[in-house]
One Martini backbone bead per residue (centre of mass of N, CA, C, O) as a GRO file, in nm:
protein
  132
    1UNK     BB    1 -12.521   8.222   0.344
    2UNK     BB    2 -12.229   8.033   0.312
    3UNK     BB    3 -12.126   7.730   0.438
    4UNK     BB    4 -11.802   7.592   0.520
    5UNK     BB    5 -11.699   7.267   0.506
    6UNK     BB    6 -11.455   7.051   0.633
    7UNK     BB    7 -11.303   6.763   0.468
    8UNK     BB    8 -11.114   6.478   0.568
    9UNK     BB    9 -10.958   6.241   0.385
   10UNK     BB   10 -10.799   5.893   0.401
   11UNK     BB   11 -10.923   5.755   0.142
   12UNK     BB   12 -11.013   5.671  -0.168
   13UNK     BB   13 -11.274   5.539  -0.034
   14UNK     BB   14 -11.535   5.740   0.131
   15UNK     BB   15 -11.770   5.753   0.407
   16UNK     BB   16 -11.880   6.057   0.563
   17UNK     BB   17 -12.031   6.161   0.842
   18UNK     BB   18 -12.211   6.498   0.839
   19UNK     BB   19 -12.461   6.550   1.015
   20UNK     BB   20 -12.348   6.709   1.266
   21UNK     BB   21 -12.229   6.948   1.105
   22UNK     BB   22 -12.496   7.043   0.980
   23UNK     BB   23 -12.650   7.076   1.245
   24UNK     BB   24 -12.461   7.291   1.361
   25UNK     BB   25 -12.517   7.503   1.141
   26UNK     BB   26 -12.814   7.529   1.211
   27UNK     BB   27 -12.788   7.614   1.506
   28UNK     BB   28 -12.618   7.874   1.448
   29UNK     BB   29 -12.835   8.013   1.258
   30UNK     BB   30 -13.141   7.984   1.402
   31UNK     BB   31 -13.303   7.797   1.238
   32UNK     BB   32 -13.622   7.625   1.265
   33UNK     BB   33 -13.751   7.671   0.967
   34UNK     BB   34 -13.673   7.487   0.656
   35UNK     BB   35 -13.378   7.472   0.456
   36UNK     BB   36 -13.110   7.247   0.336
   37UNK     BB   37 -12.826   7.298   0.135
   38UNK     BB   38 -12.612   7.049  -0.013
   39UNK     BB   39 -12.277   7.099  -0.157
   40UNK     BB   40 -12.043   6.951  -0.393
   41UNK     BB   41 -11.742   7.104  -0.551
   42UNK     BB   42 -11.687   6.807  -0.692
   43UNK     BB   43 -11.599   6.556  -0.946
   44UNK     BB   44 -11.493   6.318  -0.708
   45UNK     BB   45 -11.760   6.374  -0.539
   46UNK     BB   46 -12.023   6.332  -0.283
   47UNK     BB   47 -12.379   6.301  -0.187
   48UNK     BB   48 -12.568   6.125   0.077
   49UNK     BB   49 -12.852   5.932   0.181
   50UNK     BB   50 -12.834   5.709   0.466
   51UNK     BB   51 -12.741   5.474   0.664
   52UNK     BB   52 -12.590   5.528   1.015
   53UNK     BB   53 -12.614   5.272   1.214
   54UNK     BB   54 -12.479   5.084   0.982
   55UNK     BB   55 -12.164   5.058   0.836
   56UNK     BB   56 -12.224   4.830   0.620
   57UNK     BB   57 -12.385   4.993   0.414
   58UNK     BB   58 -12.153   5.174   0.296
   59UNK     BB   59 -11.979   4.935   0.221
   60UNK     BB   60 -12.175   4.815   0.015
   61UNK     BB   61 -12.191   5.057  -0.170
   62UNK     BB   62 -11.893   5.073  -0.239
   63UNK     BB   63 -11.863   4.786  -0.356
   64UNK     BB   64 -12.077   4.819  -0.582
   65UNK     BB   65 -11.943   5.055  -0.725
   66UNK     BB   66 -11.680   4.894  -0.788
   67UNK     BB   67 -11.823   4.683  -0.967
   68UNK     BB   68 -11.958   4.885  -1.172
   69UNK     BB   69 -11.681   5.078  -1.123
   70UNK     BB   70 -11.388   5.015  -1.204
   71UNK     BB   71 -11.063   5.112  -1.187
   72UNK     BB   72 -11.019   4.920  -1.436
   73UNK     BB   73 -11.055   5.039  -1.770
   74UNK     BB   74 -11.198   5.180  -2.071
   75UNK     BB   75 -11.063   5.478  -2.037
   76UNK     BB   76 -11.004   5.818  -2.149
   77UNK     BB   77 -10.916   5.939  -1.902
   78UNK     BB   78 -10.575   6.028  -1.811
   79UNK     BB   79 -10.561   6.063  -1.482
   80UNK     BB   80 -10.705   5.787  -1.342
   81UNK     BB   81 -11.018   5.906  -1.235
   82UNK     BB   82 -11.281   5.811  -1.383
   83UNK     BB   83 -11.437   5.652  -1.163
   84UNK     BB   84 -11.483   5.901  -0.980
   85UNK     BB   85 -11.661   6.060  -1.177
   86UNK     BB   86 -11.883   5.849  -1.210
   87UNK     BB   87 -11.964   5.814  -0.912
   88UNK     BB   88 -12.041   6.112  -0.868
   89UNK     BB   89 -12.275   6.105  -1.077
   90UNK     BB   90 -12.442   5.880  -0.946
   91UNK     BB   91 -12.474   6.012  -0.659
   92UNK     BB   92 -12.404   6.316  -0.639
   93UNK     BB   93 -12.389   6.686  -0.528
   94UNK     BB   94 -12.683   6.692  -0.375
   95UNK     BB   95 -12.896   6.816  -0.098
   96UNK     BB   96 -13.233   6.835   0.035
   97UNK     BB   97 -13.336   6.966   0.353
   98UNK     BB   98 -13.528   6.964   0.629
   99UNK     BB   99 -13.646   7.200   0.878
  100UNK     BB  100 -13.744   7.121   1.224
  101UNK     BB  101 -13.705   7.260   1.516
  102UNK     BB  102 -13.381   7.285   1.440
  103UNK     BB  103 -13.396   7.013   1.265
  104UNK     BB  104 -13.329   6.759   1.092
  105UNK     BB  105 -13.539   6.584   0.854
  106UNK     BB  106 -13.503   6.257   0.937
  107UNK     BB  107 -13.480   5.948   0.947
  108UNK     BB  108 -13.401   5.728   1.185
  109UNK     BB  109 -13.141   5.606   0.993
  110UNK     BB  110 -13.045   5.872   0.882
  111UNK     BB  111 -12.772   6.011   0.685
  112UNK     BB  112 -12.498   6.222   0.597
  113UNK     BB  113 -12.277   6.180   0.310
  114UNK     BB  114 -11.953   6.193   0.230
  115UNK     BB  115 -11.800   6.116  -0.096
  116UNK     BB  116 -11.511   5.949  -0.170
  117UNK     BB  117 -11.337   5.865  -0.505
  118UNK     BB  118 -11.014   5.926  -0.521
  119UNK     BB  119 -10.854   6.077  -0.262
  120UNK     BB  120 -10.681   6.199  -0.027
  121UNK     BB  121 -10.825   6.505   0.123
  122UNK     BB  122 -10.930   6.830   0.104
  123UNK     BB  123 -11.264   6.936   0.157
  124UNK     BB  124 -11.579   7.081   0.043
  125UNK     BB  125 -11.887   7.202   0.197
  126UNK     BB  126 -12.192   7.336   0.110
  127UNK     BB  127 -12.413   7.550   0.313
  128UNK     BB  128 -12.767   7.628   0.288
  129UNK     BB  129 -12.981   7.834   0.489
  130UNK     BB  130 -13.344   7.844   0.494
  131UNK     BB  131 -13.613   8.020   0.577
  132UNK     BB  132 -13.964   8.042   0.591
   0.00000   0.00000   0.00000
């Protein structure tokens, strides 16, 4: 079964920590050991694992992505959101995480982030939990 998480973004570029939502899905599933596959079915959004103890880390990532992929450039895509598509490709659309003793197996400072690159909207994140 695929679990659908709803994420509401509020800004044009936003990193939203969804670690607790994914952990809750694991807890409800009853799986104690296995894997959790997280997939973002959007071409202008992504998913990444990084530090969630210090919010300045994701701010730095966002700023550097904006420097590498500026809002205004010589883009061919006519909708005006070409940078969002490029950022989503750079960041990626999925993560595979291990589950051990009913918990996500993450490093001490790691968290799972939904990355919005286009504009505020309602998004979906698919979570598939598989037992060993």
